[in-house]
C-alpha positions as CSV (number, residue, x, y, z in Angstrom):
1,M,88.9,94.4,126.5
2,I,89.0,93.5,122.8
3,E,85.2,93.9,122.7
4,Q,85.5,97.3,124.2
5,Q,88.1,98.3,121.6
6,L,85.8,97.1,118.8
7,D,82.9,99.1,120.3
8,N,85.1,102.2,120.2
9,K,86.0,101.5,116.6
10,E,82.4,100.9,115.7
11,R,81.5,104.3,117.2
12,S,84.4,106.1,115.6
13,A,83.4,104.6,112.2
14,T,79.9,105.9,112.4
15,K,80.7,109.3,110.7
16,H,82.3,107.5,107.8
17,S,80.0,107.2,104.7
18,Y,80.6,105.5,101.4
19,M,78.3,108.0,99.8
20,K,80.3,111.0,101.0
21,Y,83.9,112.2,100.7
22,N,85.7,111.4,104.0
23,D,88.6,113.4,105.5
24,L,91.8,111.5,106.3
25,D,91.1,111.0,110.0
26,T,87.7,109.5,109.1
27,I,89.3,107.2,106.5
28,N,92.0,106.1,109.0
29,E,89.3,105.3,111.6
30,W,87.3,103.4,109.0
31,I,90.4,101.4,108.0
32,A,91.1,100.4,111.6
33,G,87.5,99.6,112.3
34,T,86.9,97.6,109.1
35,V,90.0,95.5,109.5
36,A,89.2,94.8,113.2
37,R,85.7,93.6,112.2
38,N,86.9,91.4,109.4
39,T,90.1,89.8,110.6
40,N,89.1,86.6,108.8
41,L,89.7,88.3,105.5
42,M,91.7,91.4,106.3
43,A,95.1,92.5,107.7
44,L,96.6,95.9,108.1
45,E,100.2,97.1,107.7
46,E,101.7,100.5,108.2
47,I,104.4,100.7,105.5
48,G,105.9,104.1,106.4
49,T,105.1,107.7,107.2
50,S,104.8,110.8,105.1
51,Y,106.9,114.0,105.1
52,E,104.6,115.4,107.8
53,G,104.6,112.2,109.8
54,R,101.3,110.7,108.9
55,P,101.0,106.9,108.6
56,I,100.6,105.2,105.2
57,Y,98.6,102.0,105.3
58,V,98.3,98.9,103.2
59,I,95.1,96.9,103.6
60,K,95.5,93.2,102.7
61,I,92.4,91.4,101.7
62,S,93.0,87.7,101.5
63,K,91.4,84.3,102.2
64,K,94.0,82.9,104.6
65,T,95.5,79.7,103.3
66,G,98.8,79.7,105.1
67,Q,100.6,80.0,101.7
68,T,101.8,82.9,99.7
69,K,99.5,83.7,96.9
70,P,99.8,85.8,93.8
71,A,98.6,89.4,94.4
72,I,97.0,92.5,92.9
73,F,98.1,95.9,94.2
74,M,95.8,98.9,94.0
75,D,96.4,102.4,95.2
76,C,94.3,105.6,95.4
77,G,94.9,109.2,96.3
78,I,98.3,109.8,94.6
79,H,97.0,113.3,93.6
80,A,95.5,115.1,96.6
81,R,92.6,116.8,94.9
82,E,91.2,113.7,93.2
83,W,88.8,112.8,96.0
84,I,86.8,110.3,94.0
85,S,89.9,108.1,94.0
86,P,90.1,107.3,97.8
87,A,86.3,107.1,97.7
88,F,86.6,104.3,95.2
89,C,89.3,102.4,97.2
90,Q,86.9,102.5,100.2
91,W,84.0,101.3,98.1
92,F,86.1,98.5,96.6
93,V,87.0,97.2,100.1
94,K,83.4,97.3,101.2
95,E,82.2,95.4,98.1
96,T,84.9,92.9,98.2
97,I,84.4,92.0,101.9
98,N,80.6,92.1,101.7
99,T,80.3,89.9,98.6
100,Y,82.9,87.3,99.3
101,G,81.1,84.0,99.3
102,S,78.1,85.3,97.3
103,D,79.6,86.9,94.3
104,P,81.3,84.1,92.3
105,T,83.9,86.5,90.7
106,I,85.0,88.1,93.9
107,T,85.0,84.7,95.6
108,H,87.2,83.2,92.9
109,I,89.6,86.2,93.0
110,L,90.1,86.1,96.8
111,D,90.3,82.3,96.8
112,T,93.2,82.5,94.3
113,M,94.9,85.9,95.0
114,D,95.6,88.4,97.7
115,I,94.7,92.1,97.2
116,F,96.9,94.9,98.6
117,I,95.2,98.3,98.8
118,V,96.6,101.7,99.7
119,P,93.5,103.9,100.3
120,V,95.5,107.2,100.3
121,I,99.1,107.5,99.2
122,N,99.5,111.2,99.3
123,V,98.2,111.6,102.9
124,D,99.7,115.1,103.5
125,G,98.4,116.5,100.3
126,Y,94.9,115.0,100.8
127,S,94.8,116.4,104.3
128,Y,95.8,119.8,102.9
129,T,92.9,119.7,100.4
130,W,90.5,119.5,103.4
131,S,92.1,122.1,105.5
132,T,93.5,124.8,103.2
133,N,93.4,124.3,99.4
134,R,90.8,122.0,97.8
135,L,92.7,121.9,94.5
136,W,96.1,121.1,95.8
137,R,97.7,118.3,93.8
138,K,101.2,117.6,95.1
139,T,102.8,116.4,98.3
140,R,103.7,118.9,101.0
141,S,107.4,118.4,101.3
142,S,109.7,121.5,101.5
143,I,112.1,122.0,98.7
144,A,115.6,123.3,99.4
145,G,116.1,126.7,97.9
146,S,112.5,127.2,96.9
147,R,109.5,129.0,98.5
148,C,107.2,126.5,96.8
149,R,106.3,123.2,98.4
150,G,105.5,119.7,97.2
151,V,106.4,117.3,94.5
152,D,104.0,115.6,92.0
153,P,104.0,112.1,93.4
154,N,103.1,110.7,89.9
155,R,106.3,112.2,88.4
156,N,108.6,110.9,91.1
157,W,109.0,107.2,90.2
158,N,112.0,105.7,88.4
159,A,110.4,105.5,84.9
160,G,112.1,107.8,82.5
161,W,112.2,110.2,85.4
162,C,111.9,113.9,84.6
163,T,112.5,113.4,80.8
164,I,109.1,114.4,79.4
165,G,105.8,115.8,80.6
166,A,107.4,116.7,84.0
167,S,109.0,119.9,85.3
168,K,112.2,120.6,87.1
169,N,110.6,123.8,88.5
170,P,109.6,123.3,92.2
171,C,106.7,125.6,91.7
172,S,105.2,123.6,88.9
173,E,102.2,121.2,89.4
174,T,104.2,118.5,87.7
175,Y,107.5,119.0,89.6
176,C,109.4,115.7,89.4
177,G,111.2,116.2,92.6
178,P,114.9,116.7,93.5
179,Y,115.6,113.0,92.8
180,V,113.8,109.7,92.2
181,E,111.6,108.6,95.1
182,S,112.4,111.8,97.0
183,E,108.9,111.7,98.4
184,K,108.6,109.5,101.5
185,S,105.1,108.3,100.5
186,V,106.3,107.2,97.0
187,K,109.4,105.5,98.5
188,A,107.2,103.6,101.1
189,V,104.9,102.2,98.4
190,A,107.8,101.5,96.0
191,D,109.7,99.6,98.7
192,F,106.5,97.6,99.5
193,I,106.0,96.6,95.9
194,R,109.6,95.8,95.4
195,H,109.5,93.6,98.5
196,H,106.5,91.7,97.1
197,K,107.3,91.9,93.4
198,Q,107.6,88.1,93.0
199,N,103.9,87.9,94.0
200,I,102.3,91.0,92.6
201,K,100.9,90.3,89.1
202,A,98.8,93.4,88.5
203,Y,99.2,97.1,89.5
204,L,96.1,99.3,89.4
205,T,96.2,103.0,90.2
206,I,93.1,105.2,90.5
207,H,93.0,108.8,89.5
208,S,90.6,111.4,88.1
209,Y,89.4,112.9,85.9
210,S,88.8,112.2,82.2
211,Q,87.2,108.7,82.0
212,M,90.2,106.8,80.6
213,C,91.8,103.4,81.1
214,L,95.5,103.9,80.5
215,F,98.4,101.5,80.3
216,P,102.2,101.8,79.6
217,Y,103.9,103.6,78.3
218,S,103.6,107.3,79.2
219,Y,107.3,108.2,79.3
220,T,107.9,106.9,75.8
221,Y,105.9,106.2,72.6
222,D,107.3,102.7,72.5
223,L,104.6,100.0,72.9
224,A,104.5,97.6,75.9
225,A,105.7,94.1,75.1
226,N,102.2,92.7,75.7
227,H,100.6,95.8,74.1
228,Y,97.8,93.9,72.3
229,E,96.9,92.0,75.4
230,L,96.6,95.2,77.4
231,V,94.5,96.8,74.6
232,S,92.1,93.8,74.7
233,M,91.9,93.9,78.5
234,A,91.2,97.7,78.5
235,K,88.6,97.3,75.8
236,E,86.7,94.7,77.7
237,A,87.1,96.5,81.1
238,T,85.7,99.7,79.7
239,T,82.9,97.8,78.0
240,R,81.9,96.3,81.3
241,L,82.1,99.7,82.9
242,R,79.9,101.3,80.3
243,S,77.2,98.6,80.7
244,L,75.8,100.1,83.9
245,Y,75.3,103.8,83.3
246,N,76.6,104.2,79.7
247,T,79.7,106.0,80.9
248,V,82.1,106.1,77.9
249,Y,85.8,105.6,78.6
250,T,88.7,105.9,76.1
251,Y,91.7,103.6,76.5
252,G,95.2,103.1,75.3
253,P,98.8,103.8,76.1
254,G,99.3,106.9,78.3
255,A,101.6,108.8,76.0
256,T,99.2,108.9,73.0
257,T,95.8,108.6,74.9
258,I,96.2,111.5,77.4
259,Y,99.8,113.0,77.2
260,P,103.4,112.0,77.5
261,A,104.5,112.0,81.2
262,A,107.6,110.5,82.8
263,G,108.0,109.2,86.3
264,G,104.5,107.6,86.6
265,S,103.8,104.7,88.9
266,D,102.1,102.5,86.2
267,D,105.2,102.6,83.9
268,W,107.5,102.0,86.9
269,A,105.4,99.0,88.0
270,Y,105.4,97.6,84.4
271,D,109.2,98.0,84.1
272,L,109.6,96.2,87.4
273,G,108.0,93.2,85.7
274,I,104.3,93.6,86.6
275,K,102.9,93.1,83.2
276,Y,99.3,94.0,84.0
277,S,99.6,97.7,84.9
278,F,96.7,100.1,84.5
279,T,95.7,103.7,85.4
280,F,92.0,104.5,85.7
281,E,91.0,108.1,85.3
282,L,87.5,108.2,86.8
283,R,84.6,110.6,86.1
284,D,84.0,113.0,84.7
285,T,85.3,114.6,81.5
286,G,85.4,118.2,82.8
287,A,81.9,119.4,83.7
288,H,82.9,119.1,87.4
289,G,86.5,117.9,87.1
290,F,88.1,117.4,90.4
291,L,85.0,118.7,92.2
292,L,82.8,115.7,91.3
293,P,79.6,115.9,93.4
294,E,79.0,113.4,96.1
295,S,75.8,112.3,94.2
296,Q,78.2,110.8,91.7
297,I,80.2,108.7,94.1
298,K,77.9,105.7,94.1
299,P,77.4,105.4,90.3
300,T,81.1,106.1,89.7
301,C,82.2,103.4,92.2
302,E,79.6,100.9,91.0
303,E,80.6,101.1,87.3
304,T,84.3,101.1,88.2
305,M,83.9,97.9,90.2
306,L,82.8,96.1,87.0
307,A,86.1,97.1,85.3
308,I,88.3,96.3,88.2
309,K,86.6,92.9,88.8
310,Y,87.1,92.0,85.2
311,I,90.8,92.8,85.3
312,A,91.4,91.1,88.6
313,N,89.5,88.0,87.4
314,Y,91.5,88.0,84.1
315,V,94.8,88.2,86.0
316,S,93.8,85.4,88.3
317,N,93.2,83.2,85.2
318,H,96.4,84.3,83.4
319,L,99.0,84.0,86.1
320,Y,102.7,84.2,85.1
C-alpha cells in the first residue's frame, strides 16, 4: 500500500521542474513526494491554513539524532509575484537532500542543525498570480469596509507596525493590515517561530528583486546590536554569491540600503531574539523585475546557494 502511494506521488511529481516556475498545486505535490521519498532526512508539518483555506507547510530537513538541535528557518513566497523566491526554496531543498554526505558544508550543517523551510507563505496570493493577475503582491483577504482586497504580508508583523514605509489604505500595495498578524498565513508562521524560538538561531527570508542582502533594521535607522557582525556576514555571503556568475549584490540595513519599511518579518525575527536575520532580494535589478525568465532560475539558485550555505555554516559555528 505504501509503495502504491509512493508510486502515485512519483507520478504526480513528474510535472514539477526545478528549471521552471511551478504553480501551487505542483509545488504541493512536489513537497509531499519529496518528503515521502526522503523520510530519513525530511518531515512535513502543516502549520495552518490561509484565508482561502489552503494549507501552509513547513518542511523540516534534519539528520535525526533523537535530540532537539539548533535550527535555521527560511521562508519563500511572502510576496505573491516574486516567483523566483519559491523556486529558490525548492532548489535549496533539492540541493541539501542530494548533497548531504558528499558536500562537507551541507553535511556539517545538517549534522549540527535542523532546517525549517516554508516554500510558499502567501499561498493565496501566489495562486492568484497564476490564475488572474501575474503581478499581484498581497494576500487575498477581504477588508471590512473596503472594495480592495489583501494585505502586504511583509508589513503585517509586529515590528514597528505601520509606522513607516507602510500604508493604512487597504487599496495600497503596502497596506499593513487592520492589526498585527491579521493575515492567517503570517500568524501561522509567527506562531511556529515563537514555538521554536529557543532553537531557531537564524531567520532567512527570500524575496525579489534588486540583488541585495539586507538585515535589521528597516523600521528604524537604529543599528542592530550585532551590526558589524551582520555587515561582515553579508559582505562574505555576497562575495561568495558573486564568485559564480559575477552577480553584484549590495548589502546593509534595510532602512538605508533599500527603503524604510515597518512590519517586516526579518525585523520581527530579530526583535524576537534571532540575532542572525537576513532578507535576500534575488535577481535582477530591474531589466525583467518580477518577470525573471525561467532561463535565469538555475544560475540564480546556484549563486544564492553559495550565500545561504555560507550563512548557515557560519551560524552552525557561532551558536548562542
